[in-house]
N, C-alpha and C positions, 0 to 999 in steps of 0.2 A: 504493499499499499504506498502510495506516495505522498509526501507532504502536501501535494496541491490537493489531493482527494480530501484527507483530513482537514486541511484548512477552509477550503470551500464548504464542506459538510457543516463545520462549526460555524463558519460566517453566516450561510443560510438559516441555521437552525437558531442563531442568535439577533436576527435581523429585528429591529424594531421599528424601522422605516424602510420605504421602498428605496431600492438600490439599482445600480447598472446591472445589465446581464452578465452573465460570466463569460459568454462568448465575446463580449466586446474585448475583454483583455486575455482571453484563452480561445483565439479563433479556432485551434484545432481539437477543441471539445467535441468527442464523438459519444454515441449513444451508449457504448460499453463503459466508459469512463463515467458518463452522467448517472448510470445506474449504480457504479461503484460509490459515488457520492451520496446517493440516496441510500444506499446500504450502510454507508458509514454513519449518516445520519440517524437511522434506525438503532445503532449500535450505540449512539451517543444518548439517544432518548432511553434506551434500556438501562444505560448506566445511571440516569437519572431517576429511576423507578418506574418507567412506563414498561407497560406489556404489549407486546402484539397481539390484535386481535382480529386482524383482517387485512383485505386490501381494496384499493379504489382503482377503477378504471377512468380514465379522462379522455375526452375530445373523440367519444365514440360515434358523434353523429358526424357526418360529412359537411354539412352546413356550419357546425362549430370550427371543424378543422378549418375550413376555407376563411372563416371570420378570424381566427387567430393565427391564421398564416401557418400551420404545420399541416402533414400530409399523412399521419397515421395517429391510431390511438395510444394511450401509455398506460401504465401500471405503476401504482406506488402503494406505501404502507400505511396501514390505519393502527393507532395505539389507543389504549384506553383514555391516555390524556386528551384525546380528540373528541371523546363522547360528549355530547351536550344534554345533559338530562332535560326532561321535559320540565319547562318553567323555570330554568335555570338562566340567569343573566348572561349575557354574551362578555366574554372577555374583551379586553382593548386589543384590536387588531390593526392592521395597517390600512387596508381598503377592501373589505370584505364583500363578497358578493353571495347570492343564494341560488341553489338550483335544485328542483324537484328530482328524485331519483327512485328507481326500484331497487329495492334491497334484498340480498339472500342473504340467509342464514345455512351455512352448509351442515346437512346431516352425516354426511361419510367423506372420506378422503377423496380427492379429484386429481389425478395425475394426467399429465400429458405424455408424449404427444398423441395426436389423432382423437382429442375429445370433440365431440358433435354437441350441437345444441341440446339434443334429446338426451345423451349420457350425462351431460353437465346438469339438466334440469332434475334427472333421477337422483342426483346426489345431494339435492336442496330439501332440507326440513320445513322450512318455513319462508314466506316472502312477505315483505313489509312495503309500506310506503317510507320515504325518508326524506330530508333535506340536507344537503351538504353545503357547508360555508368554506368557499375559496378564498384564498388570500395570498395571491402572488407577492413574493418579496421584491418582483422587479417592476421598475417605474412604468406606470401606465399600462401595466398588463401587457407589455410588449416582451416577446421571448421566441426564440426558436425551439425545435422540440429536445434537443439536449439540454437548454437550459430549465424547460419546465419538468423535465425529467428530474434532473438534478435537483429541484426544488420540490420534489417529492409530489410532483402534480398539483402545485398550488393547496394542497391538503393542510386544512386549519381545523375545523370543527365537523360534527355530523350528528343530525338527530334522527330517531326511528320513531315511527308512529307506534300506536297502541293495538293496531290489528294486523295479527299474523295468520296466514292462511297457507294451506299446502298448495304448492305451485299447479297441482292437477286441478284445482278447484276453479281456476279462472284462466282466460286466454290473455296473456300478459302482452301480447301485440297490440291488444285492443284496450288494454288498462289505460284509462286516461287520467291527466293530472290537468287541475286548473291552478295556476299560480296567481296568488293575489298579494297585493301590496297596499297596506293601510285600507283594506276593505274594498280594492278595485281590481277586478281581474285583468291581468297584463298580458298572459301567454295561456297557452295550451298546447298539449301534445299527448301522445299514445305512446305506449311502450315500443312501437315499431319505429320510433326515432332513434333508439338505441340498437344500432347495427342491424335493424330490422326485426330483431327481438331480443329482449334483455337476456335469454339464455346463448345468443350467440356471443355477447361479451363476457358471460361466463365462461364459456368454452374458450374463447379468446385469452382471458385471464390464465386458466389452467395450461394451456399449451405455452402460452410465453413465460410462465413459472419454469415448467419444465426445461426449457432451453438453460435454465439457470441450476437446475437439479433441484427444484422446489416444487411444492405441490399446494393445493388449497386444502386445509386441514379442518377436520370437524369441529364445528362450533364458531367457525371464523365468519365474520361478516363480511359481505362482498357489495361495495357499493359499485353499480353497473354503467354510471356515467349520466349527465345532465339530460333530461328529456326535453327541456326547454333551454334558451339561452339564459345565463345566469343574471340576476338583477343586482343592483347595488343594495347593500343593506346599511342603510345610514343611521346613525344615532337616534334611537327613539322610534324607528320605523317597525313596523309589524309585517312579517312575511309568512304567508301559510301556503301549504299545498295541499290541495283535496282531490282525494284519487276515487275512482269510481267504486272500487271494493275495499280498499285499503286504509279507510279512515282518512284524517287529516293530521297534519303536522305544522307546528306554528314556530317560529323562533322571532325573537325581537333585536334589534339594533342597540 
């Protein structure tokens, strides 16, 4: 492990305000090194007492990839330090944004390669609605794919709704989410916005992890990616995601 990887992980983890992209001064930063930075940041989080609880996918919709100027989804780590309990106040973040997500809880270990959406879904115990709070450390949310991977997919906090159902009980491609900000509906989408079906994103996670000798473990939480564009979570604002069958989740800035 190089000093550059350690230093970058520590700098991103400690950032309290937006900063320049890593690639502005590290032009040769590639995806493999970016994931090494991400893994080192996870090690540092564990060192300070956090526990690994799952993974998140980011940029799983083509529209969002185009808007952010990247060309592929990404994978990042979730820890218990990122969990936002219902009703809990939002901690001070840099420039948080909120997006609705389909959330899986794994019932069985899921190992790639060759995982399909069907085999992925069969390994899930429960599906929930959720809201992820993203908070890029980079100025104006501008980054390349290696930048955002190194920044752990802009992961900050996540909240999961109260309704958990077996995935066989609903059609996740048609599961709709209404995104509400301060009482007004600002966006809507279905699960089909996430790689065509959230289970495709889950399969992608398992297959991507397998390239690093890892798997999705029982009990892990998997955030499958934003169904809509993320909205700014201003101080005092209230953002809610209302799902067809998975209840509602609310966070406040």
